[in-house]
Residue, then its C-alpha position, 0 to 999 in steps of 0.5 A: m634680636d631677642l636673644q632669649k626668645t631665640k634661644i626658647y623657641l630653637d629649644k622648642l624646634s629641636r625638640e619637636y623636631a627629635r619627637m617627630a622625627k621618630d614617629t614619621d608615619n603618625i604626624v598629623r596636621l596639629d603637629v604640623d602647625i605647632m612646628a609653624s608657629y615655633v618658625r613664626e615666633l623664632y622668626d619674630a624674636i631675631l627681628s625684635a629690637e630688643t636684647t634681654l641678655p645682659v651684655k658682660y663687659d671684658t675686664e681682661p687686658v686689651h692684648k688678650k683675646a677673648p674665646l671664639v664662640q662657636p656657631f650654633e646649626v639652626p635646624v632646617p625646618v621641614a616641609p611639612p607633610a601633605a595633609v593626612a585624612f584622619v580616619p577614625q578606627v571602627e571595631a570590627r565586629p563578626p557579622i550577625v548570623p541570623q538565627e533560625i526562628a521557630p515556626i509559631s503553631p496556632p493556639s489550639p481550640p479551648p476545649p468545650p464548655v462542660v455542661e453541668p446537668k441540672p440536679t436532681a432531688p432524691v427520692q424521699p418517702v412520701p409523707k403518710n396521712t396527707e388530705p389533700v386540698q380541693g383544686g390540687l396545683e392550680i391552687l398552689f401556683e395561683e397568682k394574686k394581685a398584690r393592692e396594698l403597699s405592703e404586698k407590693l413590696s413583698e413582690l420585688p424582685i430576688a437575684d438569689l434564692k440562697k441568700a433571699i431566704a433567712l436562717n428560720d425561714r430555711l429550717l421552716l422550709t426544710s422541715e415542712l416541705f422537704a421532710g427535714d432534708g437539708k440536702a433536698f432543699e439546697t438541691a432545689i433552691g441550687g436547680i431554681n437558681e439555674f432557670s431562666t422562666f418561672e414556668e421551667a421552675q414550676a414543672y421542675l418543683v411539680e416533677y420533684f418535690v411537690v407530689r413527692y413531698a405532698w405540698t397540696d396537704k392542708k398542713r403544708l399548702e400555706t407554707a408551699k405558696n409562700f414558697i412559690k411566692l418567693v420562688r416567683r419572684r426570682f424570675k421578675 
């Protein structure tokens, strides 16, 4: 019998029993297994052939009786309770109340596009002392086929008249074809850029500029023809 181990496991059993007796409602399987392991270890210590405690020899006279040793009470092991299924505690949450969803109204249709009226040229006085050439508007709008390479290069398409006309040419055209009125020149260029065919641009020029500013006059004919070539290139 191993007295030292026996004493150790008896103390462990006593402490474990006292702890479990205080709260019998919360005994779990792990507590039961611990108590059983202590009982097995105690059983092995009792049956052990070794004695770890030192033996004290009595040196007193033989006639003196040794004091009686009070036997200690071995706690009776309590039968392990039935296994209690572990039920995880779930925190109670308030019920989800569905919120009312406001109906989605269909998007309002976009406003109709605003159609800007085509620019009209301001009324300017007709230059006096003009000498119209023979042939009139036909000579002004006639088209000659390019034969040389330089002429073909000068007939390449133009995407925007405002960007294609240089500053010096702009001043010359404004002075000779629009009586020096810069606003009339800008109105004419902006209106031509809005058309999709040369025929529309031609009718626009004849109605608002050719007759009013006397483009068929001998002094302005060449400049007017060059300008109309630029206009024609806008629609190629």
